[in-house]
MDTraj code that builds the backbone (N, CA, C; nanometers):
import mdtraj as md
import numpy as np

residues = "ALA ARG ALA THR ALA THR ALA ARG ALA THR ALA VAL ALA ALA ARG ALA THR ALA ALA ALA MET ALA ALA ALA THR ALA ALA ALA ALA ALA MET GLU ALA GLU ALA GLU ALA GLU GLU PRO ALA ARG ARG ILE GLN ALA ALA GLY TYR ARG ARG TRP PHE PHE SER LEU LYS GLY ALA ASP PRO SER CYS THR SER ASP ALA ASP ILE TYR PHE VAL PRO SER ALA CYS GLY LEU HIS VAL PHE PHE GLY THR SER CYS ALA ASP SER GLU SER ILE GLY GLY HIS MET TYR SER ALA SER VAL CYS GLU ASP PRO TRP ALA THR VAL ARG TYR ILE ALA GLN GLY ASP GLY ALA ALA VAL GLY VAL THR PRO GLY ILE ARG THR GLY TYR ALA THR SER ASP LEU TYR GLY ARG VAL LEU VAL VAL ARG ASP VAL THR GLY VAL PRO VAL ALA CYS THR THR ILE GLN GLN VAL ASN PRO PRO LEU SER ALA SER ARG LEU SER SER SER PRO".split()
xyz = np.array([
    [0.2712, -0.4798, 6.3840],
    [0.1648, -0.4750, 6.2928],
    [0.1795, -0.3265, 6.2215],
    [0.2085, -0.2477, 6.3424],
    [0.2163, -0.0689, 6.2739],
    [0.3328, -0.0699, 6.1518],
    [0.4465, -0.1272, 6.2254],
    [0.5617, -0.1320, 6.1313],
    [0.5331, -0.1907, 5.9776],
    [0.4683, -0.2973, 5.9777],
    [0.4177, -0.3636, 5.8335],
    [0.3368, -0.2652, 5.7540],
    [0.2315, -0.2010, 5.8318],
    [0.1467, -0.1045, 5.7695],
    [0.2302, 0.0057, 5.7147],
    [0.3314, 0.0777, 5.7851],
    [0.4163, 0.1628, 5.7400],
    [0.5296, 0.1352, 5.6291],
    [0.5544, 0.0137, 5.6453],
    [0.6276, -0.0551, 5.5313],
    [0.5693, -0.0649, 5.4028],
    [0.4475, -0.1117, 5.4261],
    [0.3367, -0.1273, 5.2932],
    [0.3196, 0.0011, 5.2533],
    [0.2867, 0.1150, 5.3244],
    [0.2521, 0.2476, 5.2633],
    [0.3511, 0.3035, 5.1952],
    [0.5020, 0.2794, 5.2633],
    [0.6009, 0.3298, 5.2090],
    [0.6352, 0.2598, 5.0535],
    [0.6087, 0.1278, 5.0509],
    [0.6193, 0.0604, 4.9264],
    [0.5315, 0.0886, 4.8180],
    [0.3896, 0.1361, 4.8825],
    [0.2936, 0.1627, 4.7859],
    [0.3353, 0.3175, 4.7217],
    [0.3615, 0.4051, 4.8197],
    [0.4167, 0.5394, 4.7729],
    [0.5539, 0.5346, 4.6991],
    [0.6405, 0.4395, 4.7059],
    [0.7576, 0.4458, 4.6198],
    [0.7099, 0.3860, 4.4764],
    [0.6218, 0.2818, 4.4832],
    [0.5775, 0.2350, 4.3335],
    [0.4937, 0.3515, 4.2769],
    [0.4049, 0.4294, 4.3409],
    [0.3268, 0.5302, 4.2870],
    [0.4168, 0.6366, 4.2477],
    [0.5333, 0.6616, 4.3121],
    [0.6356, 0.7709, 4.2640],
    [0.7250, 0.7173, 4.1646],
    [0.7452, 0.5973, 4.1434],
    [0.8040, 0.5267, 4.0310],
    [0.6951, 0.5351, 3.9107],
    [0.5934, 0.5192, 3.9207],
    [0.4838, 0.5227, 3.8307],
    [0.4830, 0.6525, 3.7671],
    [0.4726, 0.7633, 3.8422],
    [0.4674, 0.8911, 3.8170],
    [0.5788, 0.9490, 3.7456],
    [0.6955, 0.9215, 3.7990],
    [0.8122, 0.9423, 3.7163],
    [0.8067, 0.8873, 3.5827],
    [0.7679, 0.7496, 3.5507],
    [0.7714, 0.6917, 3.4447],
    [0.6746, 0.7500, 3.3563],
    [0.5508, 0.7805, 3.4164],
    [0.4377, 0.8679, 3.3149],
    [0.5157, 1.0072, 3.2841],
    [0.5763, 1.0638, 3.3786],
    [0.6403, 1.1963, 3.3182],
    [0.7408, 1.1665, 3.2140],
    [0.8230, 1.0839, 3.2435],
    [0.9194, 1.0506, 3.1361],
    [0.8694, 1.0307, 3.0142],
    [0.7673, 0.9228, 3.0095],
    [0.6885, 0.8909, 2.8752],
    [0.6218, 1.0250, 2.8024],
    [0.5648, 1.1283, 2.9104],
    [0.5021, 1.2452, 2.8718],
    [0.6237, 1.3529, 2.7972],
    [0.7314, 1.3337, 2.8438],
    [0.8194, 1.4176, 2.7980],
    [0.8762, 1.3675, 2.6815],
    [0.9036, 1.2377, 2.6664],
    [0.9153, 1.1671, 2.5464],
    [0.8472, 1.1950, 2.4287],
    [0.7222, 1.1833, 2.4864],
    [0.5929, 1.2111, 2.3797],
    [0.6106, 1.3497, 2.3404],
    [0.6325, 1.4498, 2.4168],
    [0.6308, 1.5917, 2.3720],
    [0.7504, 1.5905, 2.2832],
    [0.8659, 1.5307, 2.2929],
    [0.9835, 1.5560, 2.2438],
    [0.9720, 1.5052, 2.0846],
    [0.8936, 1.3981, 2.0825],
    [0.8658, 1.3249, 1.9575],
    [0.7474, 1.4033, 1.8919],
    [0.6724, 1.4678, 1.9612],
    [0.5832, 1.5361, 1.8764],
    [0.6350, 1.6897, 1.8266],
    [0.7351, 1.7453, 1.8933],
    [0.8137, 1.8512, 1.8814],
    [0.8987, 1.8061, 1.7383],
    [0.9686, 1.6900, 1.7641],
    [1.0344, 1.6579, 1.6234],
    [0.9569, 1.6374, 1.4920],
    [0.8239, 1.5856, 1.5233],
    [0.7572, 1.5520, 1.4086],
    [0.6820, 1.6823, 1.3590],
    [0.6748, 1.7949, 1.4315],
    [0.6338, 1.9113, 1.3957],
    [0.7294, 1.9893, 1.3280],
    [0.8655, 1.9610, 1.3767],
    [0.9842, 2.0505, 1.3157],
    [0.9862, 2.0433, 1.1295],
    [0.9680, 1.9352, 1.1117],
    [0.9624, 1.9196, 0.9353],
    [0.8262, 1.9765, 0.9048],
    [0.7374, 1.9956, 0.9677],
    [0.6028, 2.0456, 0.9159],
    [0.6351, 2.2051, 0.9285],
    [0.6967, 2.2475, 1.0087],
    [0.7344, 2.3969, 1.0276],
    [0.8465, 2.4333, 0.8965],
    [0.9149, 2.3395, 0.8835],
    [1.0435, 2.3699, 0.7657],
    [0.9578, 2.3744, 0.6452],
    [0.8694, 2.2810, 0.6259],
    [0.7891, 2.2870, 0.4813],
    [0.6998, 2.4054, 0.4671],
    [0.6338, 2.4366, 0.5895],
    [0.5698, 2.5723, 0.5868],
    [0.6340, 2.6710, 0.5414],
    [0.7554, 2.6986, 0.6261],
    [0.8485, 2.8137, 0.5775],
    [0.8909, 2.8144, 0.4541],
    [0.8963, 2.7121, 0.3762],
    [0.9665, 2.6951, 0.2618],
    [0.8308, 2.7040, 0.1456],
    [0.7296, 2.7677, 0.1886],
    [0.6142, 2.7843, 0.1026],
    [0.5329, 2.6549, 0.0837],
    [0.5472, 2.5569, 0.1252],
    [0.4689, 2.4421, 0.1187],
    [0.3568, 2.4416, 0.1887],
    [0.2323, 2.4024, 0.1309],
    [0.1027, 2.3803, 0.2040],
    [0.0518, 2.2243, 0.1825],
    [0.0019, 2.1923, 0.2789],
    [-0.0749, 2.0521, 0.2704],
    [-0.2146, 2.0848, 0.2744],
    [-0.2917, 2.0243, 0.1958],
    [-0.4392, 2.0351, 0.1800],
    [-0.5122, 1.9140, 0.2230],
    [-0.6064, 1.9578, 0.3068],
    [-0.7142, 1.8240, 0.3530],
    [-0.8050, 1.8113, 0.2647],
    [-0.8690, 1.6944, 0.2337],
    [-0.9831, 1.7172, 0.1548],
    [-1.0797, 1.5654, 0.2001],
    [-1.1746, 1.6017, 0.1512],
    [-1.3229, 1.4978, 0.1764],
    [-1.3942, 1.5139, 0.0458],
    [-1.3987, 1.4113, -0.0289],
    [-1.4726, 1.3886, -0.1541],
    [-1.5977, 1.2794, -0.1412],
    [-1.6940, 1.3102, -0.1783],
    [-1.7957, 1.2164, -0.1901],
    [-1.8452, 1.2007, -0.3618],
    [-1.8522, 1.0725, -0.3996],
    [-1.9081, 1.0450, -0.5441],
    [-1.7652, 1.0427, -0.6281],
    [-1.6199, 1.0158, -0.5788],
    [-1.5217, 1.0202, -0.6430],
    [-1.5187, 0.8942, -0.7047],
    [-1.4394, 0.8868, -0.8058],
    [-1.4374, 0.7430, -0.8919],
    [-1.3715, 0.6343, -0.8044],
    [-1.4709, 0.5458, -0.7928],
    [-1.4084, 0.4428, -0.6820],
    [-1.2959, 0.3556, -0.7554],
    [-1.2515, 0.3597, -0.8955],
    [-1.1561, 0.2967, -0.9519],
    [-1.0271, 0.3675, -0.9169],
    [-1.0442, 0.4560, -0.8352],
    [-0.9097, 0.5344, -0.8134],
    [-0.8565, 0.4882, -0.6587],
    [-0.8205, 0.3529, -0.6699],
    [-0.7569, 0.2844, -0.5617],
    [-0.6047, 0.2737, -0.5487],
    [-0.5852, 0.2426, -0.4257],
    [-0.4180, 0.2486, -0.4013],
    [-0.3560, 0.1500, -0.4977],
    [-0.4346, 0.0489, -0.5503],
    [-0.3647, -0.0254, -0.6534],
    [-0.3796, -0.0084, -0.8187],
    [-0.4720, 0.0965, -0.8450],
    [-0.5026, 0.1520, -0.9966],
    [-0.3838, 0.1784, -1.0521],
    [-0.3767, 0.1126, -1.1827],
    [-0.2665, 0.1341, -1.2718],
    [-0.2541, 0.2678, -1.3321],
    [-0.2272, 0.3872, -1.2652],
    [-0.2281, 0.5077, -1.3176],
    [-0.0937, 0.5599, -1.3727],
    [0.0032, 0.5075, -1.3207],
    [0.1569, 0.5506, -1.3373],
    [0.1579, 0.6530, -1.4563],
    [0.1108, 0.5965, -1.5681],
    [0.1389, 0.6334, -1.7028],
    [0.0176, 0.7324, -1.7624],
    [-0.1017, 0.7541, -1.6663],
    [-0.2045, 0.8356, -1.7298],
    [-0.2096, 0.9603, -1.6608],
    [-0.1705, 1.0540, -1.7223],
    [-0.1837, 1.2113, -1.6852],
    [-0.3123, 1.2601, -1.6271],
    [-0.2955, 1.3144, -1.5168],
    [-0.3825, 1.3606, -1.4283],
    [-0.4896, 1.2638, -1.3628],
    [-0.4701, 1.1395, -1.3968],
    [-0.5650, 1.0380, -1.3216],
    [-0.5949, 1.0356, -1.1775],
    [-0.7022, 1.0528, -1.1311],
    [-0.7405, 1.0649, -1.0131],
    [-0.6848, 1.1834, -0.9315],
    [-0.6621, 1.2778, -1.0153],
    [-0.6106, 1.4139, -0.9646],
    [-0.6780, 1.5055, -0.8996],
    [-0.6420, 1.5672, -0.8120],
    [-0.7030, 1.6933, -0.7334],
    [-0.6079, 1.8139, -0.7934],
    [-0.6835, 1.9013, -0.8676],
    [-0.5766, 2.0341, -0.9231],
    [-0.6323, 2.1265, -0.9080],
    [-0.5926, 2.2587, -0.8781],
    [-0.6215, 2.3819, -0.8605],
    [-0.5576, 2.4439, -0.9835],
    [-0.6611, 2.5374, -1.0611],
    [-0.6499, 2.5975, -1.1720],
    [-0.6611, 2.7352, -1.1696],
    [-0.6064, 2.8251, -1.2406],
    [-0.6032, 2.9644, -1.2417],
    [-0.7612, 3.0230, -1.2730],
    [-0.8394, 2.9392, -1.3247],
    [-0.9647, 3.0049, -1.3493],
    [-1.0501, 3.0262, -1.2242],
    [-1.1627, 3.0994, -1.2570],
    [-1.2550, 3.1303, -1.1216],
    [-1.3964, 3.0756, -1.1617],
    [-1.4220, 3.0057, -1.2755],
    [-1.5529, 2.9690, -1.3199],
    [-1.5141, 2.8198, -1.3790],
    [-1.6486, 2.7325, -1.3221],
    [-1.6311, 2.6019, -1.3918],
    [-1.7162, 2.5919, -1.5390],
    [-1.7597, 2.7126, -1.5749],
    [-1.8576, 2.6945, -1.6906],
    [-1.8168, 2.6355, -1.8154],
    [-1.6916, 2.6382, -1.8522],
    [-1.6203, 2.5790, -1.9758],
    [-1.4781, 2.5556, -1.9510],
    [-1.4386, 2.4565, -2.0155],
    [-1.2748, 2.4385, -2.0106],
    [-1.1867, 2.5669, -2.0506],
    [-1.2486, 2.6631, -2.1147],
    [-1.1774, 2.7768, -2.1198],
    [-1.1482, 2.8633, -2.0013],
    [-1.2769, 2.8643, -1.9299],
    [-1.2766, 2.9406, -1.8131],
    [-1.1931, 2.8845, -1.7164],
    [-1.1464, 2.7590, -1.7124],
    [-1.0672, 2.6859, -1.6220],
    [-0.9143, 2.7274, -1.6173],
    [-0.8592, 2.7497, -1.7283],
    [-0.7316, 2.7792, -1.7467],
    [-0.6423, 2.6794, -1.7091],
    [-0.5149, 2.7182, -1.6747],
    [-0.3972, 2.6057, -1.6548],
    [-0.4002, 2.5783, -1.4756],
    [-0.3041, 2.4929, -1.4948],
    [-0.2808, 2.4462, -1.3068],
    [-0.2267, 2.5763, -1.2611],
    [-0.2468, 2.6030, -1.1264],
    [-0.2030, 2.7229, -1.0801],
    [-0.0633, 2.7022, -0.9991],
    [0.0139, 2.7659, -1.0459],
    [0.1578, 2.7954, -0.9775],
    [0.2337, 2.8782, -1.0412],
    [0.3242, 2.9483, -0.9854],
    [0.3858, 3.0628, -1.0394],
    [0.5326, 3.0000, -1.1207],
    [0.5753, 3.1194, -1.1945],
    [0.6864, 3.0727, -1.2796],
    [0.8165, 3.0329, -1.1872],
    [0.8035, 3.0816, -1.0661],
    [0.9236, 3.0655, -0.9776],
    [0.9052, 2.9162, -0.9261],
    [0.7992, 2.8474, -0.9338],
    [0.8105, 2.7026, -0.9086],
    [0.8515, 2.6344, -1.0556],
    [0.9687, 2.5407, -1.0157],
    [1.0226, 2.4810, -1.1360],
    [0.9284, 2.3657, -1.2153],
    [0.8368, 2.2863, -1.1118],
    [0.7555, 2.1837, -1.1975],
    [0.6133, 2.2112, -1.1394],
    [0.5384, 2.1402, -1.2136],
    [0.3740, 2.1507, -1.1821],
    [0.3784, 2.0953, -1.0495],
    [0.3355, 2.1387, -0.9630],
    [0.3070, 2.0716, -0.8257],
    [0.1814, 2.0082, -0.8076],
    [0.0810, 2.0197, -0.9201],
    [-0.0361, 1.9410, -0.9154],
    [-0.0148, 1.8271, -0.9875],
    [0.0809, 1.7992, -1.0548],
    [0.0986, 1.6932, -1.1468],
    [0.0827, 1.5444, -1.0815],
    [0.1149, 1.5439, -0.9438],
    [0.1180, 1.4123, -0.8842],
    [0.0078, 1.4178, -0.7472],
    [-0.0519, 1.5050, -0.7613],
    [-0.1557, 1.5194, -0.6490],
    [-0.2748, 1.4404, -0.6680],
    [-0.2962, 1.3372, -0.5927],
    [-0.4184, 1.2327, -0.6276],
    [-0.4831, 1.1975, -0.5137],
    [-0.6107, 1.1459, -0.5273],
    [-0.7008, 1.0977, -0.4312],
    [-0.7091, 0.9488, -0.4303],
    [-0.7061, 0.8856, -0.3221],
    [-0.7591, 0.7189, -0.3265],
    [-0.8837, 0.7053, -0.2584],
    [-0.9946, 0.6414, -0.3567],
    [-1.1182, 0.6540, -0.3035],
    [-1.1526, 0.5091, -0.2503],
    [-1.2283, 0.4945, -0.1793],
    [-1.3125, 0.3834, -0.0960],
    [-1.3918, 0.3351, -0.2135],
    [-1.4597, 0.2121, -0.1982],
    [-1.5284, 0.1426, -0.2723],
    [-1.6628, 0.2176, -0.2945],
    [-1.7193, 0.3137, -0.2072],
    [-1.8430, 0.3877, -0.2235],
    [-1.8203, 0.5128, -0.2810],
    [-1.6998, 0.5612, -0.3205],
    [-1.6613, 0.6802, -0.3869],
    [-1.6313, 0.7842, -0.2972],
    [-1.5994, 0.7567, -0.1613],
    [-1.5620, 0.8545, -0.0708],
    [-1.4001, 0.8700, -0.0698],
    [-1.3491, 0.9670, -0.0574],
    [-1.2082, 0.9672, -0.0487],
    [-1.1758, 1.0715, 0.0352],
    [-1.0899, 1.0863, 0.1597],
    [-1.0694, 1.1738, 0.2617],
    [-0.9115, 1.1412, 0.2635],
    [-0.8347, 1.2517, 0.2864],
    [-0.7002, 1.2501, 0.2851],
    [-0.6279, 1.3981, 0.3045],
    [-0.4967, 1.3901, 0.2981],
    [-0.4094, 1.5158, 0.2926],
    [-0.3074, 1.5047, 0.1694],
    [-0.2830, 1.5957, 0.1159],
    [-0.1972, 1.6181, -0.0077],
    [-0.0426, 1.5919, 0.0682],
    [0.0199, 1.5552, -0.0140],
    [0.1916, 1.5858, 0.0262],
    [0.2050, 1.7516, 0.0366],
    [0.3165, 1.7968, 0.0650],
    [0.3439, 1.9382, 0.0444],
    [0.3502, 2.0007, -0.0671],
    [0.2641, 2.0875, -0.1006],
    [0.2494, 2.1553, -0.2476],
    [0.3139, 2.2913, -0.2135],
    [0.3822, 2.3189, -0.3212],
    [0.4517, 2.4812, -0.3289],
    [0.3952, 2.5231, -0.4619],
    [0.3050, 2.6181, -0.4520],
    [0.2530, 2.6838, -0.5843],
    [0.3255, 2.8314, -0.5970],
    [0.3926, 2.8692, -0.5103],
    [0.4377, 3.0144, -0.5300],
    [0.3444, 3.1297, -0.4686],
    [0.2327, 3.0816, -0.4349],
    [0.1372, 3.1678, -0.4093],
    [0.0770, 3.1298, -0.2759],
    [0.0295, 3.2643, -0.2150],
    [-0.0366, 3.2486, -0.0718],
    [-0.1421, 3.1628, -0.0803],
    [-0.1674, 3.0941, 0.0185],
    [-0.3045, 3.0166, 0.0244],
    [-0.4255, 3.0887, 0.0057],
    [-0.4178, 3.2550, 0.0420],
    [-0.5436, 3.3037, 0.0394],
    [-0.5670, 3.3455, -0.1411],
    [-0.4525, 3.3375, -0.2050],
    [-0.4441, 3.3584, -0.3471],
    [-0.5291, 3.2570, -0.4076],
    [-0.5463, 3.1480, -0.3583],
    [-0.6207, 3.0047, -0.4137],
    [-0.7913, 3.0216, -0.3868],
    [-0.8165, 3.1130, -0.2902],
    [-0.9726, 3.1040, -0.2729],
    [-1.0220, 3.1875, -0.4142],
    [-1.1337, 3.1211, -0.4504],
    [-1.1972, 3.1700, -0.5569],
    [-1.1473, 3.1147, -0.7052],
    [-1.0453, 3.0359, -0.6806],
    [-0.9986, 2.9597, -0.7975],
    [-1.0567, 2.8421, -0.8157],
    [-1.0462, 2.7592, -0.9132],
    [-1.1310, 2.6354, -0.9378],
    [-1.0334, 2.5107, -0.9172],
    [-1.1080, 2.4260, -0.8513],
    [-1.0681, 2.2759, -0.8059],
    [-1.1276, 2.1898, -0.9018],
    [-1.0503, 2.1101, -0.9749],
    [-1.1029, 2.0004, -1.0569],
    [-1.0505, 1.8548, -1.0117],
    [-1.1724, 1.7839, -1.0078],
    [-1.1337, 1.6473, -0.9481],
    [-1.1529, 1.5535, -1.0850],
    [-1.0313, 1.4643, -1.1015],
    [-1.0626, 1.3855, -1.2135],
    [-1.0788, 1.2211, -1.1895],
    [-1.1052, 1.1586, -1.2909],
    [-1.1323, 1.0009, -1.2778],
    [-1.0040, 0.9198, -1.3059],
    [-0.9981, 0.8016, -1.2939],
    [-0.8811, 0.7042, -1.3023],
    [-0.8506, 0.7327, -1.4508],
    [-0.9205, 0.7859, -1.5727],
    [-0.8592, 0.8013, -1.6855],
    [-0.8208, 0.9301, -1.7297],
    [-0.8277, 1.0072, -1.6068],
    [-0.7852, 1.1569, -1.6369],
    [-0.9011, 1.2411, -1.6631],
    [-1.0220, 1.2277, -1.6907],
    [-1.1036, 1.3052, -1.7364],
    [-1.1697, 1.3724, -1.6085],
    [-1.1941, 1.5063, -1.6220],
    [-1.2557, 1.5817, -1.5186],
    [-1.4089, 1.5255, -1.4851],
    [-1.4484, 1.5092, -1.3686],
    [-1.5600, 1.4693, -1.3085],
    [-1.6321, 1.5669, -1.2327],
    [-1.5586, 1.6307, -1.1719],
    [-1.6358, 1.7477, -1.0619],
    [-1.5278, 1.8757, -1.0818],
    [-1.5953, 1.9894, -1.0582],
    [-1.5231, 2.1103, -1.0576],
    [-1.5924, 2.2111, -0.9585],
    [-1.5457, 2.2645, -0.8902],
    [-1.5871, 2.3485, -0.7779],
    [-1.4938, 2.4765, -0.7748],
    [-1.5394, 2.5761, -0.7141],
    [-1.4603, 2.6991, -0.6746],
    [-1.4284, 2.6975, -0.5114],
    [-1.2881, 2.7086, -0.4945],
    [-1.2383, 2.7221, -0.3540],
    [-1.3052, 2.8242, -0.2747],
    [-1.3359, 2.8011, -0.1566],
    [-1.3993, 2.8801, -0.0755],
    [-1.3135, 2.8884, 0.0557],
    [-1.3104, 3.0014, 0.1437],
    [-1.2169, 3.0004, 0.2601],
    [-1.3391, 2.9304, 0.3505],
    [-1.2962, 2.8483, 0.4482],
    [-1.4001, 2.8164, 0.5666],
    [-1.3730, 2.9169, 0.6671],
    [-1.4810, 2.9687, 0.7322],
    [-1.4977, 3.0968, 0.8146],
    [-1.5559, 3.0134, 0.9533],
    [-1.4792, 3.0393, 1.0585],
    [-1.3338, 3.0504, 1.0546],
    [-1.2726, 2.9212, 1.0118],
    [-1.1384, 2.9577, 0.9692],
    [-1.0594, 2.8526, 0.9275],
    [-1.0318, 2.7250, 1.0370],
    [-1.0544, 2.6003, 0.9890],
    [-1.0537, 2.4878, 1.0641],
    [-0.9060, 2.4937, 1.1521],
    [-0.9089, 2.4611, 1.2704],
    [-0.7755, 2.4376, 1.3353],
    [-0.7671, 2.3037, 1.4300],
    [-0.6734, 2.2829, 1.4780],
    [-0.6552, 2.1366, 1.5433],
    [-0.7374, 2.1531, 1.6666],
    [-0.7567, 2.2765, 1.7266],
    [-0.8377, 2.2988, 1.8652],
    [-0.9795, 2.2921, 1.8362],
    [-1.0452, 2.2961, 1.6973],
    [-1.1513, 2.2700, 1.6885],
    [-1.2091, 2.1316, 1.6611],
    [-1.1143, 2.0482, 1.6091],
    [-1.1144, 1.9130, 1.5914],
    [-1.1418, 1.8355, 1.7044],
    [-1.2638, 1.7486, 1.7108],
    [-1.2944, 1.6643, 1.8345],
    [-1.3526, 1.5370, 1.7879],
    [-1.3175, 1.4343, 1.8806],
    [-1.3913, 1.3183, 1.8486],
    [-1.5279, 1.3195, 1.9174],
    [-1.5582, 1.3956, 1.9860],
    [-1.6788, 1.3926, 2.0781],
    [-1.7819, 1.4291, 1.9779],
    [-1.9175, 1.3935, 2.0123],
    [-2.0356, 1.4310, 1.9119],
    [-2.0780, 1.5464, 1.9332],
])
top = md.Topology()
chain = top.add_chain()
for i, resn in enumerate(residues, 1):
    res = top.add_residue(resn, chain, resSeq=i)
    for name in ("N", "CA", "C"):
        top.add_atom(name, md.element.get_by_symbol(name[0]), res)
traj = md.Trajectory(xyz[None], top)
């Protein structure tokens, strides 16, 4: 009986060790995959590209993923302008990007709204030729499905800036 108990204990320990090794292998693979996923983001950041997170309420609910907007300039757009005031169209100025950037990076930045007009997402990498801090105080314009401006605000820095360590799913 004692030999049987020892054999069972050894088998349980072997299974536990195998499970621990499998978990460690899975964790190592996950860390490698995470590192590989972060590497392109590091390269994009180093090349001067920035990704912007956004959350809109009251956006045009017609700006859906299947909206026919390919030939509608600025439709469902999120665009940063040189201006520092939303008072009138002359105060807004043109899209903010430097002459060192070949194409208007804001031309293809769009949001997709839910039926209630909420839109949450992240932009593709945007290269403006300016530091992120240069965009604070500038104007952000939101456009509807026809390309008409429907909202305007001044970009402000969040203090302290959001970081992944501050994000939590707990209430």
